[in-house]
TORTOR-25131 format. One record per residue (C-alpha): residue number from 1; residue in one letter; y, x, z. Coordinates in Angstrom, 2 decimals. Layout:
N
<site><num>NUM</num><residuo>a</residuo><yy>Y</yy><xx>X</xx><zz>Z</zz></site>
...
END
This chain:
154
<site><num>1</num><residuo>m</residuo><yy>111.39</yy><xx>76.88</xx><zz>107.57</zz></site>
<site><num>2</num><residuo>t</residuo><yy>111.05</yy><xx>73.28</xx><zz>107.81</zz></site>
<site><num>3</num><residuo>d</residuo><yy>109.23</yy><xx>71.31</xx><zz>110.62</zz></site>
<site><num>4</num><residuo>e</residuo><yy>107.04</yy><xx>69.93</xx><zz>108.10</zz></site>
<site><num>5</num><residuo>r</residuo><yy>105.82</yy><xx>73.65</xx><zz>107.40</zz></site>
<site><num>6</num><residuo>e</residuo><yy>105.28</yy><xx>74.56</xx><zz>110.58</zz></site>
<site><num>7</num><residuo>d</residuo><yy>103.24</yy><xx>71.68</xx><zz>111.48</zz></site>
<site><num>8</num><residuo>l</residuo><yy>100.16</yy><xx>71.86</xx><zz>109.51</zz></site>
<site><num>9</num><residuo>g</residuo><yy>98.73</yy><xx>68.64</xx><zz>111.16</zz></site>
<site><num>10</num><residuo>p</residuo><yy>94.75</yy><xx>67.47</xx><zz>111.92</zz></site>
<site><num>11</num><residuo>r</residuo><yy>91.94</yy><xx>67.58</xx><zz>108.98</zz></site>
<site><num>12</num><residuo>s</residuo><yy>92.05</yy><xx>64.29</xx><zz>108.69</zz></site>
<site><num>13</num><residuo>a</residuo><yy>95.67</yy><xx>64.23</xx><zz>107.79</zz></site>
<site><num>14</num><residuo>r</residuo><yy>95.20</yy><xx>66.44</xx><zz>104.32</zz></site>
<site><num>15</num><residuo>v</residuo><yy>96.06</yy><xx>64.52</xx><zz>100.85</zz></site>
<site><num>16</num><residuo>p</residuo><yy>93.69</yy><xx>65.21</xx><zz>98.24</zz></site>
<site><num>17</num><residuo>w</residuo><yy>95.54</yy><xx>67.48</xx><zz>95.28</zz></site>
<site><num>18</num><residuo>g</residuo><yy>95.37</yy><xx>65.80</xx><zz>91.77</zz></site>
<site><num>19</num><residuo>s</residuo><yy>94.06</yy><xx>62.17</xx><zz>90.98</zz></site>
<site><num>20</num><residuo>n</residuo><yy>90.47</yy><xx>62.59</xx><zz>90.21</zz></site>
<site><num>21</num><residuo>g</residuo><yy>89.83</yy><xx>63.07</xx><zz>94.41</zz></site>
<site><num>22</num><residuo>d</residuo><yy>87.40</yy><xx>65.81</xx><zz>93.22</zz></site>
<site><num>23</num><residuo>d</residuo><yy>89.87</yy><xx>68.98</xx><zz>94.63</zz></site>
<site><num>24</num><residuo>v</residuo><yy>90.80</yy><xx>68.48</xx><zz>98.20</zz></site>
<site><num>25</num><residuo>t</residuo><yy>92.43</yy><xx>71.45</xx><zz>98.54</zz></site>
<site><num>26</num><residuo>n</residuo><yy>96.50</yy><xx>71.20</xx><zz>99.07</zz></site>
<site><num>27</num><residuo>e</residuo><yy>99.45</yy><xx>73.24</xx><zz>99.76</zz></site>
<site><num>28</num><residuo>r</residuo><yy>98.69</yy><xx>72.51</xx><zz>103.53</zz></site>
<site><num>29</num><residuo>e</residuo><yy>95.44</yy><xx>73.36</xx><zz>103.81</zz></site>
<site><num>30</num><residuo>i</residuo><yy>96.18</yy><xx>77.03</xx><zz>101.52</zz></site>
<site><num>31</num><residuo>e</residuo><yy>98.96</yy><xx>77.74</xx><zz>104.15</zz></site>
<site><num>32</num><residuo>q</residuo><yy>96.72</yy><xx>76.79</xx><zz>106.85</zz></site>
<site><num>33</num><residuo>v</residuo><yy>94.06</yy><xx>79.21</xx><zz>105.92</zz></site>
<site><num>34</num><residuo>v</residuo><yy>96.38</yy><xx>81.67</xx><zz>105.01</zz></site>
<site><num>35</num><residuo>r</residuo><yy>98.04</yy><xx>81.83</xx><zz>108.33</zz></site>
<site><num>36</num><residuo>s</residuo><yy>95.29</yy><xx>81.43</xx><zz>110.38</zz></site>
<site><num>37</num><residuo>f</residuo><yy>93.34</yy><xx>84.49</xx><zz>107.99</zz></site>
<site><num>38</num><residuo>y</residuo><yy>96.31</yy><xx>86.89</xx><zz>108.55</zz></site>
<site><num>39</num><residuo>a</residuo><yy>95.71</yy><xx>86.50</xx><zz>112.60</zz></site>
<site><num>40</num><residuo>r</residuo><yy>92.37</yy><xx>87.18</xx><zz>112.31</zz></site>
<site><num>41</num><residuo>i</residuo><yy>93.15</yy><xx>90.59</xx><zz>110.33</zz></site>
<site><num>42</num><residuo>r</residuo><yy>96.13</yy><xx>91.17</xx><zz>112.84</zz></site>
<site><num>43</num><residuo>a</residuo><yy>93.71</yy><xx>91.18</xx><zz>115.39</zz></site>
<site><num>44</num><residuo>d</residuo><yy>90.97</yy><xx>92.73</xx><zz>114.21</zz></site>
<site><num>45</num><residuo>g</residuo><yy>90.36</yy><xx>96.23</xx><zz>114.66</zz></site>
<site><num>46</num><residuo>e</residuo><yy>89.59</yy><xx>97.63</xx><zz>111.56</zz></site>
<site><num>47</num><residuo>l</residuo><yy>91.66</yy><xx>96.25</xx><zz>109.02</zz></site>
<site><num>48</num><residuo>g</residuo><yy>94.70</yy><xx>95.12</xx><zz>111.20</zz></site>
<site><num>49</num><residuo>p</residuo><yy>95.92</yy><xx>99.04</xx><zz>111.54</zz></site>
<site><num>50</num><residuo>i</residuo><yy>95.92</yy><xx>99.23</xx><zz>107.66</zz></site>
<site><num>51</num><residuo>f</residuo><yy>98.20</yy><xx>95.94</xx><zz>107.41</zz></site>
<site><num>52</num><residuo>e</residuo><yy>100.65</yy><xx>96.91</xx><zz>110.40</zz></site>
<site><num>53</num><residuo>r</residuo><yy>101.45</yy><xx>100.22</xx><zz>108.48</zz></site>
<site><num>54</num><residuo>v</residuo><yy>101.92</yy><xx>98.56</xx><zz>105.67</zz></site>
<site><num>55</num><residuo>i</residuo><yy>103.62</yy><xx>95.12</xx><zz>106.36</zz></site>
<site><num>56</num><residuo>g</residuo><yy>105.24</yy><xx>96.10</xx><zz>110.01</zz></site>
<site><num>57</num><residuo>d</residuo><yy>107.48</yy><xx>93.39</xx><zz>110.92</zz></site>
<site><num>58</num><residuo>n</residuo><yy>107.57</yy><xx>91.83</xx><zz>107.47</zz></site>
<site><num>59</num><residuo>w</residuo><yy>104.96</yy><xx>89.15</xx><zz>107.86</zz></site>
<site><num>60</num><residuo>e</residuo><yy>106.52</yy><xx>86.12</xx><zz>107.31</zz></site>
<site><num>61</num><residuo>p</residuo><yy>107.67</yy><xx>87.52</xx><zz>103.86</zz></site>
<site><num>62</num><residuo>h</residuo><yy>104.23</yy><xx>88.24</xx><zz>103.39</zz></site>
<site><num>63</num><residuo>l</residuo><yy>102.69</yy><xx>85.05</xx><zz>104.46</zz></site>
<site><num>64</num><residuo>l</residuo><yy>104.84</yy><xx>83.09</xx><zz>101.78</zz></site>
<site><num>65</num><residuo>k</residuo><yy>104.09</yy><xx>85.47</xx><zz>99.29</zz></site>
<site><num>66</num><residuo>m</residuo><yy>100.22</yy><xx>85.07</xx><zz>100.07</zz></site>
<site><num>67</num><residuo>c</residuo><yy>100.92</yy><xx>81.36</xx><zz>100.15</zz></site>
<site><num>68</num><residuo>d</residuo><yy>102.04</yy><xx>81.60</xx><zz>96.80</zz></site>
<site><num>69</num><residuo>f</residuo><yy>99.45</yy><xx>83.67</xx><zz>95.71</zz></site>
<site><num>70</num><residuo>w</residuo><yy>96.27</yy><xx>81.45</xx><zz>96.86</zz></site>
<site><num>71</num><residuo>s</residuo><yy>98.27</yy><xx>78.20</xx><zz>95.38</zz></site>
<site><num>72</num><residuo>s</residuo><yy>98.36</yy><xx>79.69</xx><zz>92.02</zz></site>
<site><num>73</num><residuo>v</residuo><yy>94.34</yy><xx>80.86</xx><zz>92.53</zz></site>
<site><num>74</num><residuo>m</residuo><yy>93.49</yy><xx>77.48</xx><zz>93.92</zz></site>
<site><num>75</num><residuo>l</residuo><yy>95.74</yy><xx>74.85</xx><zz>92.19</zz></site>
<site><num>76</num><residuo>t</residuo><yy>96.82</yy><xx>76.84</xx><zz>89.38</zz></site>
<site><num>77</num><residuo>t</residuo><yy>100.78</yy><xx>76.58</xx><zz>90.17</zz></site>
<site><num>78</num><residuo>g</residuo><yy>101.89</yy><xx>80.02</xx><zz>88.92</zz></site>
<site><num>79</num><residuo>r</residuo><yy>104.10</yy><xx>80.24</xx><zz>91.80</zz></site>
<site><num>80</num><residuo>y</residuo><yy>102.82</yy><xx>84.02</xx><zz>92.63</zz></site>
<site><num>81</num><residuo>k</residuo><yy>104.48</yy><xx>86.54</xx><zz>90.23</zz></site>
<site><num>82</num><residuo>g</residuo><yy>103.47</yy><xx>89.74</xx><zz>91.69</zz></site>
<site><num>83</num><residuo>q</residuo><yy>101.07</yy><xx>92.84</xx><zz>90.23</zz></site>
<site><num>84</num><residuo>p</residuo><yy>98.05</yy><xx>93.04</xx><zz>93.18</zz></site>
<site><num>85</num><residuo>m</residuo><yy>96.38</yy><xx>95.90</xx><zz>91.66</zz></site>
<site><num>86</num><residuo>i</residuo><yy>98.95</yy><xx>97.94</xx><zz>91.96</zz></site>
<site><num>87</num><residuo>a</residuo><yy>99.92</yy><xx>96.91</xx><zz>95.61</zz></site>
<site><num>88</num><residuo>h</residuo><yy>96.31</yy><xx>97.96</xx><zz>96.55</zz></site>
<site><num>89</num><residuo>l</residuo><yy>96.21</yy><xx>100.95</xx><zz>94.27</zz></site>
<site><num>90</num><residuo>k</residuo><yy>99.18</yy><xx>102.62</xx><zz>96.95</zz></site>
<site><num>91</num><residuo>l</residuo><yy>96.43</yy><xx>101.90</xx><zz>100.03</zz></site>
<site><num>92</num><residuo>k</residuo><yy>95.03</yy><xx>105.38</xx><zz>99.93</zz></site>
<site><num>93</num><residuo>q</residuo><yy>93.61</yy><xx>104.31</xx><zz>103.72</zz></site>
<site><num>94</num><residuo>v</residuo><yy>91.58</yy><xx>101.62</xx><zz>102.09</zz></site>
<site><num>95</num><residuo>t</residuo><yy>87.78</yy><xx>101.95</xx><zz>101.26</zz></site>
<site><num>96</num><residuo>p</residuo><yy>85.37</yy><xx>99.70</xx><zz>99.58</zz></site>
<site><num>97</num><residuo>k</residuo><yy>83.77</yy><xx>98.71</xx><zz>103.09</zz></site>
<site><num>98</num><residuo>h</residuo><yy>87.12</yy><xx>97.00</xx><zz>104.42</zz></site>
<site><num>99</num><residuo>f</residuo><yy>86.46</yy><xx>94.62</xx><zz>101.64</zz></site>
<site><num>100</num><residuo>d</residuo><yy>83.31</yy><xx>93.64</xx><zz>103.20</zz></site>
<site><num>101</num><residuo>r</residuo><yy>85.44</yy><xx>92.58</xx><zz>106.53</zz></site>
<site><num>102</num><residuo>w</residuo><yy>88.03</yy><xx>91.11</xx><zz>104.84</zz></site>
<site><num>103</num><residuo>l</residuo><yy>85.54</yy><xx>88.48</xx><zz>102.69</zz></site>
<site><num>104</num><residuo>m</residuo><yy>84.06</yy><xx>88.36</xx><zz>106.29</zz></site>
<site><num>105</num><residuo>l</residuo><yy>87.03</yy><xx>87.01</xx><zz>107.93</zz></site>
<site><num>106</num><residuo>f</residuo><yy>88.15</yy><xx>85.25</xx><zz>104.91</zz></site>
<site><num>107</num><residuo>r</residuo><yy>84.63</yy><xx>83.38</xx><zz>105.43</zz></site>
<site><num>108</num><residuo>e</residuo><yy>85.13</yy><xx>82.40</xx><zz>108.67</zz></site>
<site><num>109</num><residuo>t</residuo><yy>88.45</yy><xx>81.21</xx><zz>108.25</zz></site>
<site><num>110</num><residuo>t</residuo><yy>88.07</yy><xx>79.18</xx><zz>105.66</zz></site>
<site><num>111</num><residuo>d</residuo><yy>84.61</yy><xx>77.62</xx><zz>107.10</zz></site>
<site><num>112</num><residuo>e</residuo><yy>86.50</yy><xx>76.78</xx><zz>110.09</zz></site>
<site><num>113</num><residuo>i</residuo><yy>89.66</yy><xx>74.70</xx><zz>108.15</zz></site>
<site><num>114</num><residuo>c</residuo><yy>88.31</yy><xx>73.65</xx><zz>105.29</zz></site>
<site><num>115</num><residuo>e</residuo><yy>85.62</yy><xx>71.31</xx><zz>104.33</zz></site>
<site><num>116</num><residuo>a</residuo><yy>82.28</yy><xx>72.92</xx><zz>102.86</zz></site>
<site><num>117</num><residuo>d</residuo><yy>82.78</yy><xx>72.55</xx><zz>99.14</zz></site>
<site><num>118</num><residuo>t</residuo><yy>86.54</yy><xx>73.63</xx><zz>99.48</zz></site>
<site><num>119</num><residuo>a</residuo><yy>85.40</yy><xx>76.69</xx><zz>101.87</zz></site>
<site><num>120</num><residuo>d</residuo><yy>83.09</yy><xx>77.69</xx><zz>98.91</zz></site>
<site><num>121</num><residuo>r</residuo><yy>85.44</yy><xx>77.61</xx><zz>96.31</zz></site>
<site><num>122</num><residuo>f</residuo><yy>87.94</yy><xx>79.73</xx><zz>98.17</zz></site>
<site><num>123</num><residuo>m</residuo><yy>84.92</yy><xx>81.87</xx><zz>98.75</zz></site>
<site><num>124</num><residuo>e</residuo><yy>84.08</yy><xx>82.42</xx><zz>95.02</zz></site>
<site><num>125</num><residuo>k</residuo><yy>87.74</yy><xx>83.38</xx><zz>94.01</zz></site>
<site><num>126</num><residuo>a</residuo><yy>88.19</yy><xx>85.70</xx><zz>96.77</zz></site>
<site><num>127</num><residuo>a</residuo><yy>85.22</yy><xx>87.44</xx><zz>95.76</zz></site>
<site><num>128</num><residuo>r</residuo><yy>86.05</yy><xx>87.75</xx><zz>92.19</zz></site>
<site><num>129</num><residuo>i</residuo><yy>89.66</yy><xx>89.13</xx><zz>93.57</zz></site>
<site><num>130</num><residuo>a</residuo><yy>87.32</yy><xx>91.25</xx><zz>96.05</zz></site>
<site><num>131</num><residuo>e</residuo><yy>85.70</yy><xx>92.76</xx><zz>93.26</zz></site>
<site><num>132</num><residuo>s</residuo><yy>88.08</yy><xx>92.82</xx><zz>90.53</zz></site>
<site><num>133</num><residuo>l</residuo><yy>90.03</yy><xx>94.92</xx><zz>93.13</zz></site>
<site><num>134</num><residuo>q</residuo><yy>87.35</yy><xx>97.12</xx><zz>94.33</zz></site>
<site><num>135</num><residuo>l</residuo><yy>86.76</yy><xx>97.74</xx><zz>90.23</zz></site>
<site><num>136</num><residuo>g</residuo><yy>90.68</yy><xx>98.79</xx><zz>90.29</zz></site>
<site><num>137</num><residuo>m</residuo><yy>90.63</yy><xx>100.81</xx><zz>92.98</zz></site>
<site><num>138</num><residuo>f</residuo><yy>87.20</yy><xx>102.93</xx><zz>93.82</zz></site>
<site><num>139</num><residuo>f</residuo><yy>85.56</yy><xx>102.66</xx><zz>89.79</zz></site>
<site><num>140</num><residuo>r</residuo><yy>85.94</yy><xx>106.04</xx><zz>87.75</zz></site>
<site><num>141</num><residuo>p</residuo><yy>84.68</yy><xx>106.13</xx><zz>84.31</zz></site>
<site><num>142</num><residuo>d</residuo><yy>84.58</yy><xx>109.40</xx><zz>83.63</zz></site>
<site><num>143</num><residuo>r</residuo><yy>82.32</yy><xx>109.64</xx><zz>87.01</zz></site>
<site><num>144</num><residuo>h</residuo><yy>79.92</yy><xx>107.03</xx><zz>85.40</zz></site>
<site><num>145</num><residuo>d</residuo><yy>77.13</yy><xx>107.05</xx><zz>82.64</zz></site>
<site><num>146</num><residuo>p</residuo><yy>77.08</yy><xx>103.18</xx><zz>81.36</zz></site>
<site><num>147</num><residuo>e</residuo><yy>74.43</yy><xx>103.67</xx><zz>78.75</zz></site>
<site><num>148</num><residuo>r</residuo><yy>71.87</yy><xx>105.01</xx><zz>82.13</zz></site>
<site><num>149</num><residuo>g</residuo><yy>73.87</yy><xx>102.70</xx><zz>84.54</zz></site>
<site><num>150</num><residuo>v</residuo><yy>73.85</yy><xx>106.13</xx><zz>86.49</zz></site>
<site><num>151</num><residuo>p</residuo><yy>76.64</yy><xx>108.77</xx><zz>87.67</zz></site>
<site><num>152</num><residuo>a</residuo><yy>77.68</yy><xx>110.85</xx><zz>85.21</zz></site>
<site><num>153</num><residuo>r</residuo><yy>77.04</yy><xx>114.69</xx><zz>85.46</zz></site>
<site><num>154</num><residuo>p</residuo><yy>80.35</yy><xx>116.63</xx><zz>86.82</zz></site>
END
C-alpha cells in the first residue's frame, strides 16, 4: 500500500471529482468512508461477530473490494467485478434487522466524513442496495399474494 493511500488527509484537502464541480465524491473520500465504516462494524456488538466469522483475518482484501464497489456505485468507475447477492445469500445468520443496523452505522460514518449532500447521495445508494439485498435474501414469492398485498395461504 502506498503512503498516499494511508494518508487520507483532512476534509479541506479533498479534490472534487469531475469537471462540473457538482460531485464532490472522490476516491480518497470513498476509501475514508469504507475504512471508517468497517472499523465501526468490527467494533459493533451485533454486526462485528457476523463479519468476523466471514472475513476473519482477511480484512484488507475485503476493504479494497469495498472501495472498488463504492467507487463503482458513486463514481461509475466499473472497478467492482463481484456478485454481492451471491455473497450475501451465503450469510445464513443475517436477518432483516441487521440491515437497519448496517444503515445506521453507514449513516453515522457518512455524516461524520462527508459534506451533507454527499452523505445523502451515499445513503440513497446504500438504502437501495440494502433493499435489493433484503429482497433477494428474504422475499419469498410463493408466500406472497401480490394482488391482495398480503401473504398467501400455505
